[in-house]
HTML snippet that shows the backbone in 3Dmol.js (N, CA, C, O; Angstrom):
<script src="https://3Dmol.org/build/3Dmol-min.js"></script>
<div id="view" style="width:600px;height:400px;position:relative"></div>
<script>
const pdb = `
ATOM      1  N   MET A   1      67.156  85.876 117.383  1.00  0.00           N
ATOM      2  CA  MET A   1      68.568  85.832 117.707  1.00  0.00           C
ATOM      3  C   MET A   1      69.144  87.248 117.613  1.00  0.00           C
ATOM      4  O   MET A   1      68.912  87.948 116.628  1.00  0.00           O
ATOM      5  N   GLU A   2      69.873  87.657 118.608  1.00  0.00           N
ATOM      6  CA  GLU A   2      70.459  88.985 118.603  1.00  0.00           C
ATOM      7  C   GLU A   2      71.818  88.979 117.917  1.00  0.00           C
ATOM      8  O   GLU A   2      72.552  87.992 117.972  1.00  0.00           O
ATOM      9  N   LYS A   3      72.141  90.095 117.271  1.00  0.00           N
ATOM     10  CA  LYS A   3      73.439  90.234 116.612  1.00  0.00           C
ATOM     11  C   LYS A   3      74.486  90.615 117.647  1.00  0.00           C
ATOM     12  O   LYS A   3      74.204  91.353 118.591  1.00  0.00           O
ATOM     13  N   LYS A   4      75.683  90.108 117.462  1.00  0.00           N
ATOM     14  CA  LYS A   4      76.804  90.465 118.324  1.00  0.00           C
ATOM     15  C   LYS A   4      77.955  90.943 117.455  1.00  0.00           C
ATOM     16  O   LYS A   4      78.144  90.483 116.329  1.00  0.00           O
ATOM     17  N   LEU A   5      78.710  91.866 118.000  1.00  0.00           N
ATOM     18  CA  LEU A   5      79.847  92.423 117.280  1.00  0.00           C
ATOM     19  C   LEU A   5      81.083  91.590 117.565  1.00  0.00           C
ATOM     20  O   LEU A   5      81.467  91.404 118.720  1.00  0.00           O
ATOM     21  N   TYR A   6      81.702  91.089 116.501  1.00  0.00           N
ATOM     22  CA  TYR A   6      82.921  90.295 116.601  1.00  0.00           C
ATOM     23  C   TYR A   6      83.955  90.837 115.628  1.00  0.00           C
ATOM     24  O   TYR A   6      83.603  91.484 114.641  1.00  0.00           O
ATOM     25  N   ARG A   7      85.228  90.576 115.900  1.00  0.00           N
ATOM     26  CA  ARG A   7      86.277  90.839 114.915  1.00  0.00           C
ATOM     27  C   ARG A   7      86.198  89.745 113.862  1.00  0.00           C
ATOM     28  O   ARG A   7      85.930  88.586 114.182  1.00  0.00           O
ATOM     29  N   SER A   8      86.426  90.104 112.631  1.00  0.00           N
ATOM     30  CA  SER A   8      86.341  89.148 111.535  1.00  0.00           C
ATOM     31  C   SER A   8      87.669  88.416 111.348  1.00  0.00           C
ATOM     32  O   SER A   8      88.744  89.001 111.481  1.00  0.00           O
ATOM     33  N   VAL A   9      87.571  87.144 111.043  1.00  0.00           N
ATOM     34  CA  VAL A   9      88.756  86.357 110.703  1.00  0.00           C
ATOM     35  C   VAL A   9      88.898  86.296 109.185  1.00  0.00           C
ATOM     36  O   VAL A   9      90.012  86.296 108.661  1.00  0.00           O
ATOM     37  N   LYS A  10      87.763  86.242 108.480  1.00  0.00           N
ATOM     38  CA  LYS A  10      87.784  86.140 107.023  1.00  0.00           C
ATOM     39  C   LYS A  10      88.157  87.457 106.354  1.00  0.00           C
ATOM     40  O   LYS A  10      88.914  87.467 105.384  1.00  0.00           O
ATOM     41  N   ASP A  11      87.632  88.568 106.865  1.00  0.00           N
ATOM     42  CA  ASP A  11      87.802  89.877 106.225  1.00  0.00           C
ATOM     43  C   ASP A  11      88.638  90.781 107.138  1.00  0.00           C
ATOM     44  O   ASP A  11      88.121  91.694 107.781  1.00  0.00           O
ATOM     45  N   LYS A  12      89.943  90.498 107.174  1.00  0.00           N
ATOM     46  CA  LYS A  12      90.797  91.283 108.047  1.00  0.00           C
ATOM     47  C   LYS A  12      92.042  91.738 107.317  1.00  0.00           C
ATOM     48  O   LYS A  12      92.553  91.048 106.435  1.00  0.00           O
ATOM     49  N   LYS A  13      92.520  92.904 107.695  1.00  0.00           N
ATOM     50  CA  LYS A  13      93.782  93.433 107.180  1.00  0.00           C
ATOM     51  C   LYS A  13      94.802  93.493 108.310  1.00  0.00           C
ATOM     52  O   LYS A  13      95.954  93.094 108.134  1.00  0.00           O
ATOM     53  N   ILE A  14      94.377  93.996 109.479  1.00  0.00           N
ATOM     54  CA  ILE A  14      95.272  94.077 110.629  1.00  0.00           C
ATOM     55  C   ILE A  14      94.748  93.172 111.737  1.00  0.00           C
ATOM     56  O   ILE A  14      95.333  92.126 112.019  1.00  0.00           O
ATOM     57  N   CYS A  15      93.656  93.570 112.359  1.00  0.00           N
ATOM     58  CA  CYS A  15      93.089  92.775 113.464  1.00  0.00           C
ATOM     59  C   CYS A  15      91.667  92.305 113.201  1.00  0.00           C
ATOM     60  O   CYS A  15      91.127  91.545 114.004  1.00  0.00           O
ATOM     61  N   GLY A  16      91.046  92.723 112.119  1.00  0.00           N
ATOM     62  CA  GLY A  16      89.691  92.301 111.795  1.00  0.00           C
ATOM     63  C   GLY A  16      88.597  93.183 112.363  1.00  0.00           C
ATOM     64  O   GLY A  16      87.419  92.834 112.277  1.00  0.00           O
ATOM     65  N   VAL A  17      88.961  94.323 112.946  1.00  0.00           N
ATOM     66  CA  VAL A  17      87.972  95.209 113.550  1.00  0.00           C
ATOM     67  C   VAL A  17      87.046  95.792 112.487  1.00  0.00           C
ATOM     68  O   VAL A  17      85.825  95.731 112.635  1.00  0.00           O
ATOM     69  N   CYS A  18      87.599  96.347 111.433  1.00  0.00           N
ATOM     70  CA  CYS A  18      86.782  96.965 110.383  1.00  0.00           C
ATOM     71  C   CYS A  18      85.936  95.923 109.652  1.00  0.00           C
ATOM     72  O   CYS A  18      84.786  96.191 109.307  1.00  0.00           O
ATOM     73  N   GLY A  19      86.496  94.745 109.418  1.00  0.00           N
ATOM     74  CA  GLY A  19      85.732  93.665 108.799  1.00  0.00           C
ATOM     75  C   GLY A  19      84.565  93.241 109.669  1.00  0.00           C
ATOM     76  O   GLY A  19      83.473  92.985 109.163  1.00  0.00           O
ATOM     77  N   GLY A  20      84.782  93.166 110.959  1.00  0.00           N
ATOM     78  CA  GLY A  20      83.708  92.797 111.888  1.00  0.00           C
ATOM     79  C   GLY A  20      82.626  93.851 111.962  1.00  0.00           C
ATOM     80  O   GLY A  20      81.441  93.520 112.008  1.00  0.00           O
ATOM     81  N   ILE A  21      83.016  95.122 111.975  1.00  0.00           N
ATOM     82  CA  ILE A  21      82.022  96.199 111.991  1.00  0.00           C
ATOM     83  C   ILE A  21      81.236  96.199 110.684  1.00  0.00           C
ATOM     84  O   ILE A  21      80.025  96.422 110.686  1.00  0.00           O
ATOM     85  N   GLY A  22      81.921  95.950 109.568  1.00  0.00           N
ATOM     86  CA  GLY A  22      81.239  95.857 108.290  1.00  0.00           C
ATOM     87  C   GLY A  22      80.229  94.717 108.255  1.00  0.00           C
ATOM     88  O   GLY A  22      79.128  94.882 107.730  1.00  0.00           O
ATOM     89  N   GLU A  23      80.590  93.569 108.806  1.00  0.00           N
ATOM     90  CA  GLU A  23      79.661  92.433 108.866  1.00  0.00           C
ATOM     91  C   GLU A  23      78.480  92.743 109.780  1.00  0.00           C
ATOM     92  O   GLU A  23      77.348  92.365 109.475  1.00  0.00           O
ATOM     93  N   TYR A  24      78.728  93.421 110.889  1.00  0.00           N
ATOM     94  CA  TYR A  24      77.670  93.731 111.849  1.00  0.00           C
ATOM     95  C   TYR A  24      76.627  94.663 111.238  1.00  0.00           C
ATOM     96  O   TYR A  24      75.425  94.438 111.386  1.00  0.00           O
ATOM     97  N   PHE A  25      77.090  95.714 110.549  1.00  0.00           N
ATOM     98  CA  PHE A  25      76.177  96.680 109.953  1.00  0.00           C
ATOM     99  C   PHE A  25      75.814  96.355 108.508  1.00  0.00           C
ATOM    100  O   PHE A  25      75.092  97.118 107.867  1.00  0.00           O
ATOM    101  N   ASN A  26      76.306  95.234 107.990  1.00  0.00           N
ATOM    102  CA  ASN A  26      76.029  94.791 106.623  1.00  0.00           C
ATOM    103  C   ASN A  26      76.449  95.869 105.609  1.00  0.00           C
ATOM    104  O   ASN A  26      75.696  96.226 104.702  1.00  0.00           O
ATOM    105  N   VAL A  27      77.678  96.373 105.796  1.00  0.00           N
ATOM    106  CA  VAL A  27      78.261  97.414 104.950  1.00  0.00           C
ATOM    107  C   VAL A  27      79.607  96.897 104.462  1.00  0.00           C
ATOM    108  O   VAL A  27      80.241  96.073 105.120  1.00  0.00           O
ATOM    109  N   ASP A  28      80.036  97.385 103.309  1.00  0.00           N
ATOM    110  CA  ASP A  28      81.342  97.000 102.778  1.00  0.00           C
ATOM    111  C   ASP A  28      82.431  97.447 103.758  1.00  0.00           C
ATOM    112  O   ASP A  28      82.448  98.602 104.184  1.00  0.00           O
ATOM    113  N   SER A  29      83.321  96.550 104.107  1.00  0.00           N
ATOM    114  CA  SER A  29      84.368  96.857 105.080  1.00  0.00           C
ATOM    115  C   SER A  29      85.352  97.907 104.571  1.00  0.00           C
ATOM    116  O   SER A  29      86.024  98.560 105.369  1.00  0.00           O
ATOM    117  N   THR A  30      85.445  98.077 103.254  1.00  0.00           N
ATOM    118  CA  THR A  30      86.322  99.106 102.699  1.00  0.00           C
ATOM    119  C   THR A  30      85.854 100.499 103.120  1.00  0.00           C
ATOM    120  O   THR A  30      86.678 101.370 103.397  1.00  0.00           O
ATOM    121  N   LEU A  31      84.553 100.712 103.170  1.00  0.00           N
ATOM    122  CA  LEU A  31      84.018 101.998 103.616  1.00  0.00           C
ATOM    123  C   LEU A  31      84.350 102.247 105.082  1.00  0.00           C
ATOM    124  O   LEU A  31      84.663 103.372 105.471  1.00  0.00           O
ATOM    125  N   ILE A  32      84.283 101.210 105.882  1.00  0.00           N
ATOM    126  CA  ILE A  32      84.625 101.332 107.302  1.00  0.00           C
ATOM    127  C   ILE A  32      86.108 101.664 107.439  1.00  0.00           C
ATOM    128  O   ILE A  32      86.485 102.508 108.252  1.00  0.00           O
ATOM    129  N   ARG A  33      86.942 101.007 106.652  1.00  0.00           N
ATOM    130  CA  ARG A  33      88.389 101.276 106.703  1.00  0.00           C
ATOM    131  C   ARG A  33      88.705 102.719 106.293  1.00  0.00           C
ATOM    132  O   ARG A  33      89.534 103.377 106.922  1.00  0.00           O
ATOM    133  N   LEU A  34      88.047 103.203 105.244  1.00  0.00           N
ATOM    134  CA  LEU A  34      88.256 104.587 104.809  1.00  0.00           C
ATOM    135  C   LEU A  34      87.845 105.571 105.900  1.00  0.00           C
ATOM    136  O   LEU A  34      88.557 106.539 106.165  1.00  0.00           O
ATOM    137  N   ALA A  35      86.709 105.329 106.524  1.00  0.00           N
ATOM    138  CA  ALA A  35      86.252 106.205 107.608  1.00  0.00           C
ATOM    139  C   ALA A  35      87.248 106.188 108.753  1.00  0.00           C
ATOM    140  O   ALA A  35      87.536 107.231 109.340  1.00  0.00           O
ATOM    141  N   TRP A  36      87.781 105.010 109.078  1.00  0.00           N
ATOM    142  CA  TRP A  36      88.735 104.895 110.173  1.00  0.00           C
ATOM    143  C   TRP A  36      90.021 105.666 109.867  1.00  0.00           C
ATOM    144  O   TRP A  36      90.582 106.308 110.755  1.00  0.00           O
ATOM    145  N   VAL A  37      90.485 105.610 108.632  1.00  0.00           N
ATOM    146  CA  VAL A  37      91.691 106.350 108.243  1.00  0.00           C
ATOM    147  C   VAL A  37      91.437 107.852 108.328  1.00  0.00           C
ATOM    148  O   VAL A  37      92.300 108.601 108.785  1.00  0.00           O
ATOM    149  N   ILE A  38      90.268 108.294 107.895  1.00  0.00           N
ATOM    150  CA  ILE A  38      89.933 109.720 107.976  1.00  0.00           C
ATOM    151  C   ILE A  38      89.919 110.180 109.431  1.00  0.00           C
ATOM    152  O   ILE A  38      90.446 111.246 109.749  1.00  0.00           O
ATOM    153  N   PHE A  39      89.319 109.383 110.318  1.00  0.00           N
ATOM    154  CA  PHE A  39      89.312 109.739 111.744  1.00  0.00           C
ATOM    155  C   PHE A  39      90.723 109.759 112.316  1.00  0.00           C
ATOM    156  O   PHE A  39      91.044 110.602 113.154  1.00  0.00           O
ATOM    157  N   ALA A  40      91.556 108.844 111.870  1.00  0.00           N
ATOM    158  CA  ALA A  40      92.931 108.794 112.371  1.00  0.00           C
ATOM    159  C   ALA A  40      93.726 110.017 111.918  1.00  0.00           C
ATOM    160  O   ALA A  40      94.543 110.541 112.675  1.00  0.00           O
ATOM    161  N   LEU A  41      93.490 110.471 110.688  1.00  0.00           N
ATOM    162  CA  LEU A  41      94.217 111.629 110.174  1.00  0.00           C
ATOM    163  C   LEU A  41      93.689 112.952 110.727  1.00  0.00           C
ATOM    164  O   LEU A  41      94.423 113.939 110.781  1.00  0.00           O
ATOM    165  N   CYS A  42      92.441 112.976 111.132  1.00  0.00           N
ATOM    166  CA  CYS A  42      91.820 114.203 111.665  1.00  0.00           C
ATOM    167  C   CYS A  42      91.853 114.192 113.187  1.00  0.00           C
ATOM    168  O   CYS A  42      90.809 114.087 113.829  1.00  0.00           O
ATOM    169  N   GLY A  43      93.002 114.295 113.746  1.00  0.00           N
ATOM    170  CA  GLY A  43      93.101 114.401 115.194  1.00  0.00           C
ATOM    171  C   GLY A  43      93.757 113.213 115.859  1.00  0.00           C
ATOM    172  O   GLY A  43      94.185 113.315 117.008  1.00  0.00           O
ATOM    173  N   GLY A  44      93.848 112.101 115.179  1.00  0.00           N
ATOM    174  CA  GLY A  44      94.541 110.949 115.738  1.00  0.00           C
ATOM    175  C   GLY A  44      93.730 110.066 116.665  1.00  0.00           C
ATOM    176  O   GLY A  44      94.252 109.070 117.164  1.00  0.00           O
ATOM    177  N   CYS A  45      92.464 110.399 116.913  1.00  0.00           N
ATOM    178  CA  CYS A  45      91.672 109.581 117.828  1.00  0.00           C
ATOM    179  C   CYS A  45      91.291 108.236 117.199  1.00  0.00           C
ATOM    180  O   CYS A  45      90.961 107.295 117.921  1.00  0.00           O
ATOM    181  N   GLY A  46      91.332 108.133 115.882  1.00  0.00           N
ATOM    182  CA  GLY A  46      90.972 106.895 115.207  1.00  0.00           C
ATOM    183  C   GLY A  46      91.939 105.769 115.506  1.00  0.00           C
ATOM    184  O   GLY A  46      91.519 104.622 115.654  1.00  0.00           O
ATOM    185  N   LEU A  47      93.219 106.070 115.597  1.00  0.00           N
ATOM    186  CA  LEU A  47      94.220 105.044 115.894  1.00  0.00           C
ATOM    187  C   LEU A  47      94.034 104.493 117.302  1.00  0.00           C
ATOM    188  O   LEU A  47      94.084 103.279 117.503  1.00  0.00           O
ATOM    189  N   LEU A  48      93.823 105.354 118.258  1.00  0.00           N
ATOM    190  CA  LEU A  48      93.591 104.909 119.630  1.00  0.00           C
ATOM    191  C   LEU A  48      92.299 104.099 119.730  1.00  0.00           C
ATOM    192  O   LEU A  48      92.252 103.082 120.422  1.00  0.00           O
ATOM    193  N   ALA A  49      91.254 104.549 119.040  1.00  0.00           N
ATOM    194  CA  ALA A  49      89.984 103.826 119.041  1.00  0.00           C
ATOM    195  C   ALA A  49      90.140 102.442 118.418  1.00  0.00           C
ATOM    196  O   ALA A  49      89.542 101.480 118.901  1.00  0.00           O
ATOM    197  N   TYR A  50      90.935 102.326 117.351  1.00  0.00           N
ATOM    198  CA  TYR A  50      91.162 101.028 116.713  1.00  0.00           C
ATOM    199  C   TYR A  50      91.882 100.069 117.658  1.00  0.00           C
ATOM    200  O   TYR A  50      91.525  98.895 117.755  1.00  0.00           O
ATOM    201  N   ILE A  51      92.888 100.575 118.346  1.00  0.00           N
ATOM    202  CA  ILE A  51      93.640  99.731 119.283  1.00  0.00           C
ATOM    203  C   ILE A  51      92.733  99.245 120.400  1.00  0.00           C
ATOM    204  O   ILE A  51      92.774  98.071 120.768  1.00  0.00           O
ATOM    205  N   ILE A  52      91.921 100.133 120.939  1.00  0.00           N
ATOM    206  CA  ILE A  52      90.987  99.742 122.003  1.00  0.00           C
ATOM    207  C   ILE A  52      89.979  98.727 121.480  1.00  0.00           C
ATOM    208  O   ILE A  52      89.688  97.740 122.155  1.00  0.00           O
ATOM    209  N   ALA A  53      89.442  98.962 120.275  1.00  0.00           N
ATOM    210  CA  ALA A  53      88.473  98.031 119.692  1.00  0.00           C
ATOM    211  C   ALA A  53      89.099  96.662 119.445  1.00  0.00           C
ATOM    212  O   ALA A  53      88.445  95.639 119.650  1.00  0.00           O
ATOM    213  N   ALA A  54      90.355  96.629 119.007  1.00  0.00           N
ATOM    214  CA  ALA A  54      91.036  95.351 118.763  1.00  0.00           C
ATOM    215  C   ALA A  54      91.219  94.564 120.058  1.00  0.00           C
ATOM    216  O   ALA A  54      91.233  93.333 120.041  1.00  0.00           O
ATOM    217  N   ILE A  55      91.357  95.261 121.164  1.00  0.00           N
ATOM    218  CA  ILE A  55      91.515  94.589 122.459  1.00  0.00           C
ATOM    219  C   ILE A  55      90.172  94.144 123.017  1.00  0.00           C
ATOM    220  O   ILE A  55      90.062  93.053 123.576  1.00  0.00           O
ATOM    221  N   VAL A  56      89.148  94.981 122.868  1.00  0.00           N
ATOM    222  CA  VAL A  56      87.857  94.749 123.519  1.00  0.00           C
ATOM    223  C   VAL A  56      86.951  93.797 122.742  1.00  0.00           C
ATOM    224  O   VAL A  56      86.282  92.960 123.348  1.00  0.00           O
ATOM    225  N   ILE A  57      86.915  93.908 121.410  1.00  0.00           N
ATOM    226  CA  ILE A  57      85.992  93.109 120.598  1.00  0.00           C
ATOM    227  C   ILE A  57      86.554  91.696 120.435  1.00  0.00           C
ATOM    228  O   ILE A  57      87.694  91.532 120.000  1.00  0.00           O
ATOM    229  N   PRO A  58      85.758  90.671 120.782  1.00  0.00           N
ATOM    230  CA  PRO A  58      86.254  89.291 120.643  1.00  0.00           C
ATOM    231  C   PRO A  58      86.246  88.815 119.197  1.00  0.00           C
ATOM    232  O   PRO A  58      85.544  89.371 118.352  1.00  0.00           O
ATOM    233  N   VAL A  59      87.034  87.783 118.923  1.00  0.00           N
ATOM    234  CA  VAL A  59      87.092  87.163 117.593  1.00  0.00           C
ATOM    235  C   VAL A  59      85.814  86.347 117.388  1.00  0.00           C
ATOM    236  O   VAL A  59      85.287  85.761 118.334  1.00  0.00           O
ATOM    237  N   ASN A  60      85.324  86.314 116.157  1.00  0.00           N
ATOM    238  CA  ASN A  60      84.114  85.567 115.841  1.00  0.00           C
ATOM    239  C   ASN A  60      84.380  84.068 115.990  1.00  0.00           C
ATOM    240  O   ASN A  60      85.194  83.514 115.251  1.00  0.00           O
ATOM    241  N   PRO A  61      83.708  83.406 116.933  1.00  0.00           N
ATOM    242  CA  PRO A  61      83.939  81.977 117.132  1.00  0.00           C
ATOM    243  C   PRO A  61      83.421  81.103 115.996  1.00  0.00           C
ATOM    244  O   PRO A  61      83.893  79.980 115.820  1.00  0.00           O
ATOM    245  N   GLU A  62      82.456  81.602 115.221  1.00  0.00           N
ATOM    246  CA  GLU A  62      81.890  80.822 114.113  1.00  0.00           C
ATOM    247  C   GLU A  62      82.826  80.780 112.907  1.00  0.00           C
ATOM    248  O   GLU A  62      82.688  79.902 112.055  1.00  0.00           O
ATOM    249  N   GLN A  63      83.771  81.709 112.820  1.00  0.00           N
ATOM    250  CA  GLN A  63      84.678  81.739 111.690  1.00  0.00           C
ATOM    251  C   GLN A  63      85.959  80.966 111.978  1.00  0.00           C
ATOM    252  O   GLN A  63      86.805  80.840 111.092  1.00  0.00           O
ATOM    253  N   GLY A  64      86.120  80.458 113.157  1.00  0.00           N
ATOM    254  CA  GLY A  64      87.325  79.716 113.502  1.00  0.00           C
ATOM    255  C   GLY A  64      88.445  80.644 113.886  1.00  0.00           C
ATOM    256  O   GLY A  64      88.237  81.842 114.075  1.00  0.00           O
ATOM    257  N   THR A  65      89.617  80.101 114.001  1.00  0.00           N
ATOM    258  CA  THR A  65      90.787  80.888 114.367  1.00  0.00           C
ATOM    259  C   THR A  65      91.738  80.966 113.192  1.00  0.00           C
ATOM    260  O   THR A  65      91.595  80.228 112.217  1.00  0.00           O
ATOM    261  N   GLU A  66      92.699  81.852 113.283  1.00  0.00           N
ATOM    262  CA  GLU A  66      93.672  82.007 112.214  1.00  0.00           C
ATOM    263  C   GLU A  66      94.506  80.746 112.032  1.00  0.00           C
ATOM    264  O   GLU A  66      94.823  80.375 110.902  1.00  0.00           O
ATOM    265  N   GLN A  67      94.863  80.088 113.116  1.00  0.00           N
ATOM    266  CA  GLN A  67      95.707  78.918 113.029  1.00  0.00           C
ATOM    267  C   GLN A  67      94.967  77.738 112.400  1.00  0.00           C
ATOM    268  O   GLN A  67      95.594  76.867 111.798  1.00  0.00           O
ATOM    269  N   GLY A  68      93.645  77.702 112.532  1.00  0.00           N
ATOM    270  CA  GLY A  68      92.871  76.582 112.008  1.00  0.00           C
ATOM    271  C   GLY A  68      92.594  76.675 110.539  1.00  0.00           C
ATOM    272  O   GLY A  68      92.064  75.726 109.961  1.00  0.00           O
ATOM    273  N   GLN A  69      92.929  77.783 109.899  1.00  0.00           N
ATOM    274  CA  GLN A  69      92.615  77.936 108.487  1.00  0.00           C
ATOM    275  C   GLN A  69      93.834  77.849 107.632  1.00  0.00           C
ATOM    276  O   GLN A  69      93.739  77.959 106.410  1.00  0.00           O
TER     277      GLN A  69
END
`;
const viewer = $3Dmol.createViewer("view");
viewer.addModel(pdb, "pdb");
viewer.setStyle({}, {cartoon: {color: "spectrum"}});
viewer.zoomTo();
viewer.render();
</script>
């Protein structure tokens, strides 16, 4: 079975992008969030990348939806 990248519903602060990346790479999502903030502060490309990722990456269907929980 191949791994797929999804936004997390369980581990989310804003849109679940960092939680989903953390689940995909089996890394603590806090480290991903810290890296994202550093990228955002060093040139601002991190914020644009987060917005694009939130639009492009689908929600994990196995975790359900926000309204269902």
